[in-house]
PyMOL commands that place a pseudoatom at each C-alpha (Angstrom):
pseudoatom trace, name=CA, resn=MET, resi=1, chain=A, elem=C, hetatm=0, pos=[45.428, 9.282, 195.587]
pseudoatom trace, name=CA, resn=LYS, resi=2, chain=A, elem=C, hetatm=0, pos=[45.218, 12.977, 196.814]
pseudoatom trace, name=CA, resn=CYS, resi=3, chain=A, elem=C, hetatm=0, pos=[48.173, 14.770, 196.773]
pseudoatom trace, name=CA, resn=TYR, resi=4, chain=A, elem=C, hetatm=0, pos=[49.340, 18.479, 196.042]
pseudoatom trace, name=CA, resn=ALA, resi=5, chain=A, elem=C, hetatm=0, pos=[50.190, 19.653, 192.739]
pseudoatom trace, name=CA, resn=LEU, resi=6, chain=A, elem=C, hetatm=0, pos=[53.213, 21.526, 191.017]
pseudoatom trace, name=CA, resn=THR, resi=7, chain=A, elem=C, hetatm=0, pos=[52.339, 23.653, 188.017]
pseudoatom trace, name=CA, resn=GLY, resi=8, chain=A, elem=C, hetatm=0, pos=[54.083, 25.055, 185.230]
pseudoatom trace, name=CA, resn=ILE, resi=9, chain=A, elem=C, hetatm=0, pos=[57.301, 22.602, 185.275]
pseudoatom trace, name=CA, resn=ALA, resi=10, chain=A, elem=C, hetatm=0, pos=[59.260, 22.553, 182.202]
pseudoatom trace, name=CA, resn=PRO, resi=11, chain=A, elem=C, hetatm=0, pos=[58.412, 19.402, 179.905]
pseudoatom trace, name=CA, resn=GLU, resi=12, chain=A, elem=C, hetatm=0, pos=[62.331, 18.618, 179.708]
pseudoatom trace, name=CA, resn=VAL, resi=13, chain=A, elem=C, hetatm=0, pos=[62.614, 18.945, 183.567]
pseudoatom trace, name=CA, resn=ILE, resi=14, chain=A, elem=C, hetatm=0, pos=[59.571, 15.997, 183.534]
pseudoatom trace, name=CA, resn=ARG, resi=15, chain=A, elem=C, hetatm=0, pos=[61.565, 14.340, 180.971]
pseudoatom trace, name=CA, resn=GLU, resi=16, chain=A, elem=C, hetatm=0, pos=[64.548, 14.091, 182.759]
pseudoatom trace, name=CA, resn=LEU, resi=17, chain=A, elem=C, hetatm=0, pos=[63.068, 13.061, 185.912]
pseudoatom trace, name=CA, resn=LYS, resi=18, chain=A, elem=C, hetatm=0, pos=[61.051, 10.003, 183.786]
pseudoatom trace, name=CA, resn=GLN, resi=19, chain=A, elem=C, hetatm=0, pos=[64.506, 8.531, 183.589]
pseudoatom trace, name=CA, resn=GLY, resi=20, chain=A, elem=C, hetatm=0, pos=[64.806, 7.655, 187.394]
pseudoatom trace, name=CA, resn=LYS, resi=21, chain=A, elem=C, hetatm=0, pos=[67.403, 10.017, 188.435]
pseudoatom trace, name=CA, resn=PRO, resi=22, chain=A, elem=C, hetatm=0, pos=[66.841, 12.188, 191.598]
pseudoatom trace, name=CA, resn=ARG, resi=23, chain=A, elem=C, hetatm=0, pos=[67.129, 15.749, 190.792]
pseudoatom trace, name=CA, resn=THR, resi=24, chain=A, elem=C, hetatm=0, pos=[67.007, 19.173, 192.514]
pseudoatom trace, name=CA, resn=LEU, resi=25, chain=A, elem=C, hetatm=0, pos=[64.742, 21.900, 191.135]
pseudoatom trace, name=CA, resn=GLU, resi=26, chain=A, elem=C, hetatm=0, pos=[64.757, 25.560, 192.489]
pseudoatom trace, name=CA, resn=LEU, resi=27, chain=A, elem=C, hetatm=0, pos=[61.034, 27.073, 191.881]
pseudoatom trace, name=CA, resn=GLN, resi=28, chain=A, elem=C, hetatm=0, pos=[60.186, 30.402, 192.420]
pseudoatom trace, name=CA, resn=SER, resi=29, chain=A, elem=C, hetatm=0, pos=[56.400, 30.716, 191.262]
pseudoatom trace, name=CA, resn=THR, resi=30, chain=A, elem=C, hetatm=0, pos=[54.463, 31.848, 194.161]
pseudoatom trace, name=CA, resn=HIS, resi=31, chain=A, elem=C, hetatm=0, pos=[51.483, 29.225, 193.950]
pseudoatom trace, name=CA, resn=ASN, resi=32, chain=A, elem=C, hetatm=0, pos=[54.305, 26.376, 193.979]
pseudoatom trace, name=CA, resn=VAL, resi=33, chain=A, elem=C, hetatm=0, pos=[56.381, 27.723, 196.683]
pseudoatom trace, name=CA, resn=VAL, resi=34, chain=A, elem=C, hetatm=0, pos=[53.356, 28.053, 198.653]
pseudoatom trace, name=CA, resn=THR, resi=35, chain=A, elem=C, hetatm=0, pos=[52.152, 24.314, 197.820]
pseudoatom trace, name=CA, resn=LEU, resi=36, chain=A, elem=C, hetatm=0, pos=[55.592, 23.528, 199.002]
pseudoatom trace, name=CA, resn=ALA, resi=37, chain=A, elem=C, hetatm=0, pos=[55.768, 25.530, 202.217]
pseudoatom trace, name=CA, resn=GLY, resi=38, chain=A, elem=C, hetatm=0, pos=[53.955, 22.515, 204.365]
pseudoatom trace, name=CA, resn=ILE, resi=39, chain=A, elem=C, hetatm=0, pos=[55.584, 19.642, 202.739]
pseudoatom trace, name=CA, resn=GLU, resi=40, chain=A, elem=C, hetatm=0, pos=[57.787, 16.939, 204.607]
pseudoatom trace, name=CA, resn=PRO, resi=41, chain=A, elem=C, hetatm=0, pos=[60.355, 14.767, 203.002]
pseudoatom trace, name=CA, resn=GLY, resi=42, chain=A, elem=C, hetatm=0, pos=[58.862, 11.433, 201.616]
pseudoatom trace, name=CA, resn=THR, resi=43, chain=A, elem=C, hetatm=0, pos=[55.597, 13.232, 200.669]
pseudoatom trace, name=CA, resn=ALA, resi=44, chain=A, elem=C, hetatm=0, pos=[54.416, 12.336, 197.333]
pseudoatom trace, name=CA, resn=ILE, resi=45, chain=A, elem=C, hetatm=0, pos=[53.673, 15.525, 194.644]
pseudoatom trace, name=CA, resn=PHE, resi=46, chain=A, elem=C, hetatm=0, pos=[52.140, 15.622, 191.462]
pseudoatom trace, name=CA, resn=MET, resi=47, chain=A, elem=C, hetatm=0, pos=[54.149, 17.578, 188.839]
pseudoatom trace, name=CA, resn=THR, resi=48, chain=A, elem=C, hetatm=0, pos=[52.748, 18.933, 185.439]
pseudoatom trace, name=CA, resn=SER, resi=49, chain=A, elem=C, hetatm=0, pos=[53.650, 21.249, 182.872]
pseudoatom trace, name=CA, resn=ILE, resi=50, chain=A, elem=C, hetatm=0, pos=[50.121, 22.829, 182.732]
pseudoatom trace, name=CA, resn=ASP, resi=51, chain=A, elem=C, hetatm=0, pos=[49.703, 26.015, 183.900]
pseudoatom trace, name=CA, resn=MET, resi=52, chain=A, elem=C, hetatm=0, pos=[47.542, 26.398, 187.210]
pseudoatom trace, name=CA, resn=GLU, resi=53, chain=A, elem=C, hetatm=0, pos=[44.684, 27.939, 185.674]
pseudoatom trace, name=CA, resn=ASP, resi=54, chain=A, elem=C, hetatm=0, pos=[44.664, 25.251, 182.839]
pseudoatom trace, name=CA, resn=LEU, resi=55, chain=A, elem=C, hetatm=0, pos=[44.998, 22.146, 185.414]
pseudoatom trace, name=CA, resn=ASP, resi=56, chain=A, elem=C, hetatm=0, pos=[41.769, 20.091, 184.418]
pseudoatom trace, name=CA, resn=PRO, resi=57, chain=A, elem=C, hetatm=0, pos=[40.603, 16.104, 184.743]
pseudoatom trace, name=CA, resn=GLY, resi=58, chain=A, elem=C, hetatm=0, pos=[42.393, 14.184, 182.290]
pseudoatom trace, name=CA, resn=ASP, resi=59, chain=A, elem=C, hetatm=0, pos=[45.688, 15.924, 182.251]
pseudoatom trace, name=CA, resn=SER, resi=60, chain=A, elem=C, hetatm=0, pos=[48.896, 14.231, 182.701]
pseudoatom trace, name=CA, resn=GLY, resi=61, chain=A, elem=C, hetatm=0, pos=[51.969, 14.464, 184.651]
pseudoatom trace, name=CA, resn=ILE, resi=62, chain=A, elem=C, hetatm=0, pos=[54.310, 12.352, 187.115]
pseudoatom trace, name=CA, resn=ILE, resi=63, chain=A, elem=C, hetatm=0, pos=[54.222, 11.565, 190.983]
pseudoatom trace, name=CA, resn=VAL, resi=64, chain=A, elem=C, hetatm=0, pos=[57.500, 12.398, 192.190]
pseudoatom trace, name=CA, resn=ASP, resi=65, chain=A, elem=C, hetatm=0, pos=[58.768, 11.476, 195.995]
pseudoatom trace, name=CA, resn=VAL, resi=66, chain=A, elem=C, hetatm=0, pos=[60.381, 14.407, 197.923]
pseudoatom trace, name=CA, resn=VAL, resi=67, chain=A, elem=C, hetatm=0, pos=[63.757, 13.556, 198.812]
pseudoatom trace, name=CA, resn=SER, resi=68, chain=A, elem=C, hetatm=0, pos=[64.769, 17.227, 200.347]
pseudoatom trace, name=CA, resn=ILE, resi=69, chain=A, elem=C, hetatm=0, pos=[63.423, 20.497, 200.529]
pseudoatom trace, name=CA, resn=SER, resi=70, chain=A, elem=C, hetatm=0, pos=[64.699, 23.766, 201.857]
pseudoatom trace, name=CA, resn=ILE, resi=71, chain=A, elem=C, hetatm=0, pos=[62.658, 27.328, 201.730]
pseudoatom trace, name=CA, resn=THR, resi=72, chain=A, elem=C, hetatm=0, pos=[64.851, 30.425, 201.595]
pseudoatom trace, name=CA, resn=MET, resi=73, chain=A, elem=C, hetatm=0, pos=[64.019, 34.143, 201.657]
pseudoatom trace, name=CA, resn=LYS, resi=74, chain=A, elem=C, hetatm=0, pos=[66.812, 36.377, 199.456]
pseudoatom trace, name=CA, resn=ARG, resi=75, chain=A, elem=C, hetatm=0, pos=[66.691, 39.967, 200.097]
pseudoatom trace, name=CA, resn=MET, resi=76, chain=A, elem=C, hetatm=0, pos=[67.955, 42.267, 197.604]
pseudoatom trace, name=CA, resn=VAL, resi=77, chain=A, elem=C, hetatm=0, pos=[68.758, 45.898, 197.711]
pseudoatom trace, name=CA, resn=GLU, resi=78, chain=A, elem=C, hetatm=0, pos=[69.303, 48.409, 194.799]
pseudoatom trace, name=CA, resn=PHE, resi=79, chain=A, elem=C, hetatm=0, pos=[70.655, 51.777, 195.236]
pseudoatom trace, name=CA, resn=THR, resi=80, chain=A, elem=C, hetatm=0, pos=[69.658, 54.980, 192.941]
pseudoatom trace, name=CA, resn=GLN, resi=81, chain=A, elem=C, hetatm=0, pos=[71.907, 58.194, 192.791]
pseudoatom trace, name=CA, resn=GLY, resi=82, chain=A, elem=C, hetatm=0, pos=[73.010, 57.789, 196.329]
pseudoatom trace, name=CA, resn=HIS, resi=83, chain=A, elem=C, hetatm=0, pos=[69.468, 58.782, 197.997]
pseudoatom trace, name=CA, resn=HIS, resi=84, chain=A, elem=C, hetatm=0, pos=[66.888, 56.553, 196.804]
pseudoatom trace, name=CA, resn=TYR, resi=85, chain=A, elem=C, hetatm=0, pos=[66.981, 52.642, 197.540]
pseudoatom trace, name=CA, resn=GLU, resi=86, chain=A, elem=C, hetatm=0, pos=[64.523, 49.702, 197.062]
pseudoatom trace, name=CA, resn=GLU, resi=87, chain=A, elem=C, hetatm=0, pos=[64.589, 46.832, 198.791]
pseudoatom trace, name=CA, resn=ARG, resi=88, chain=A, elem=C, hetatm=0, pos=[62.706, 43.576, 197.356]
pseudoatom trace, name=CA, resn=GLU, resi=89, chain=A, elem=C, hetatm=0, pos=[62.517, 39.991, 198.816]
pseudoatom trace, name=CA, resn=ARG, resi=90, chain=A, elem=C, hetatm=0, pos=[62.168, 36.878, 196.942]
pseudoatom trace, name=CA, resn=MET, resi=91, chain=A, elem=C, hetatm=0, pos=[61.201, 33.307, 198.242]
pseudoatom trace, name=CA, resn=SER, resi=92, chain=A, elem=C, hetatm=0, pos=[62.601, 30.127, 196.351]
pseudoatom trace, name=CA, resn=ALA, resi=93, chain=A, elem=C, hetatm=0, pos=[62.120, 26.235, 197.052]
pseudoatom trace, name=CA, resn=ARG, resi=94, chain=A, elem=C, hetatm=0, pos=[64.722, 24.136, 196.232]
pseudoatom trace, name=CA, resn=ILE, resi=95, chain=A, elem=C, hetatm=0, pos=[63.609, 20.246, 196.312]
pseudoatom trace, name=CA, resn=LYS, resi=96, chain=A, elem=C, hetatm=0, pos=[65.199, 17.155, 195.297]
pseudoatom trace, name=CA, resn=VAL, resi=97, chain=A, elem=C, hetatm=0, pos=[62.744, 14.697, 193.968]
pseudoatom trace, name=CA, resn=ARG, resi=98, chain=A, elem=C, hetatm=0, pos=[62.691, 11.313, 192.606]
pseudoatom trace, name=CA, resn=CYS, resi=99, chain=A, elem=C, hetatm=0, pos=[60.047, 10.013, 190.027]
pseudoatom trace, name=CA, resn=VAL, resi=100, chain=A, elem=C, hetatm=0, pos=[57.721, 7.344, 191.270]
pseudoatom trace, name=CA, resn=GLY, resi=101, chain=A, elem=C, hetatm=0, pos=[55.536, 6.975, 188.073]
pseudoatom trace, name=CA, resn=ALA, resi=102, chain=A, elem=C, hetatm=0, pos=[53.315, 8.435, 185.629]
pseudoatom trace, name=CA, resn=SER, resi=103, chain=A, elem=C, hetatm=0, pos=[49.742, 9.552, 186.206]
pseudoatom trace, name=CA, resn=THR, resi=104, chain=A, elem=C, hetatm=0, pos=[46.428, 11.459, 185.332]
pseudoatom trace, name=CA, resn=VAL, resi=105, chain=A, elem=C, hetatm=0, pos=[44.409, 13.784, 187.199]
pseudoatom trace, name=CA, resn=LYS, resi=106, chain=A, elem=C, hetatm=0, pos=[40.958, 12.874, 188.223]
pseudoatom trace, name=CA, resn=SER, resi=107, chain=A, elem=C, hetatm=0, pos=[39.665, 15.886, 190.162]
pseudoatom trace, name=CA, resn=VAL, resi=108, chain=A, elem=C, hetatm=0, pos=[41.536, 19.445, 190.742]
pseudoatom trace, name=CA, resn=THR, resi=109, chain=A, elem=C, hetatm=0, pos=[40.671, 21.265, 194.254]
pseudoatom trace, name=CA, resn=HIS, resi=110, chain=A, elem=C, hetatm=0, pos=[42.144, 25.214, 194.023]
pseudoatom trace, name=CA, resn=GLU, resi=111, chain=A, elem=C, hetatm=0, pos=[40.680, 27.124, 196.677]
pseudoatom trace, name=CA, resn=GLY, resi=112, chain=A, elem=C, hetatm=0, pos=[42.995, 30.542, 195.716]
pseudoatom trace, name=CA, resn=PHE, resi=113, chain=A, elem=C, hetatm=0, pos=[46.262, 31.986, 194.843]
pseudoatom trace, name=CA, resn=ILE, resi=114, chain=A, elem=C, hetatm=0, pos=[47.782, 31.076, 198.323]
pseudoatom trace, name=CA, resn=GLN, resi=115, chain=A, elem=C, hetatm=0, pos=[46.425, 27.719, 199.012]
pseudoatom trace, name=CA, resn=PRO, resi=116, chain=A, elem=C, hetatm=0, pos=[48.001, 24.705, 197.605]
pseudoatom trace, name=CA, resn=ILE, resi=117, chain=A, elem=C, hetatm=0, pos=[46.566, 23.140, 194.598]
pseudoatom trace, name=CA, resn=THR, resi=118, chain=A, elem=C, hetatm=0, pos=[45.306, 19.781, 195.318]
pseudoatom trace, name=CA, resn=VAL, resi=119, chain=A, elem=C, hetatm=0, pos=[44.798, 16.849, 193.041]
pseudoatom trace, name=CA, resn=ASP, resi=120, chain=A, elem=C, hetatm=0, pos=[43.237, 13.403, 193.120]
pseudoatom trace, name=CA, resn=VAL, resi=121, chain=A, elem=C, hetatm=0, pos=[45.328, 11.589, 190.460]
pseudoatom trace, name=CA, resn=VAL, resi=122, chain=A, elem=C, hetatm=0, pos=[45.117, 7.875, 189.280]
pseudoatom trace, name=CA, resn=LYS, resi=123, chain=A, elem=C, hetatm=0, pos=[48.449, 6.298, 188.911]
pseudoatom trace, name=CA, resn=SER, resi=124, chain=A, elem=C, hetatm=0, pos=[49.885, 4.435, 186.015]
pseudoatom trace, name=CA, resn=SER, resi=125, chain=A, elem=C, hetatm=0, pos=[49.876, 0.709, 186.050]
pseudoatom trace, name=CA, resn=CYS, resi=126, chain=A, elem=C, hetatm=0, pos=[53.409, 0.817, 184.835]
pseudoatom trace, name=CA, resn=TYR, resi=127, chain=A, elem=C, hetatm=0, pos=[56.216, 1.912, 187.153]
pseudoatom trace, name=CA, resn=HIS, resi=128, chain=A, elem=C, hetatm=0, pos=[59.544, 2.510, 186.195]
pseudoatom trace, name=CA, resn=ALA, resi=129, chain=A, elem=C, hetatm=0, pos=[61.905, 0.231, 187.778]
pseudoatom trace, name=CA, resn=VAL, resi=130, chain=A, elem=C, hetatm=0, pos=[65.160, 1.491, 189.860]
for i in range(1, 130): cmd.bond("trace and resi %d" % i, "trace and resi %d" % (i + 1))
show_as sticks, trace
zoom trace
């Protein structure tokens, strides 16, 4: 099964998702936000605690189903001594996901920092009953 990958997710978050309850996450890592930019609710995504650079065949994670998604831009302006100001923008993605099951990576396709990471995964034969 081919799907997009979200990497660098905290192991505690993955452990909590494995318990079966839907959870909402806010992601700010550029590569994860880029991956989520074209995703629609109902899409299956692979999540792992492995960093983007270290993701290889054989690594484990979970497959989640996207319940809802929202990508927002936050603008911050800082003033210093009344004459100088700095403007920054930060994009973040909030997603609500539900665990489908455990999986293992068969192959990884990563074409650059601004392209989503695509993985081919093997679903576990043991599923979580909801």
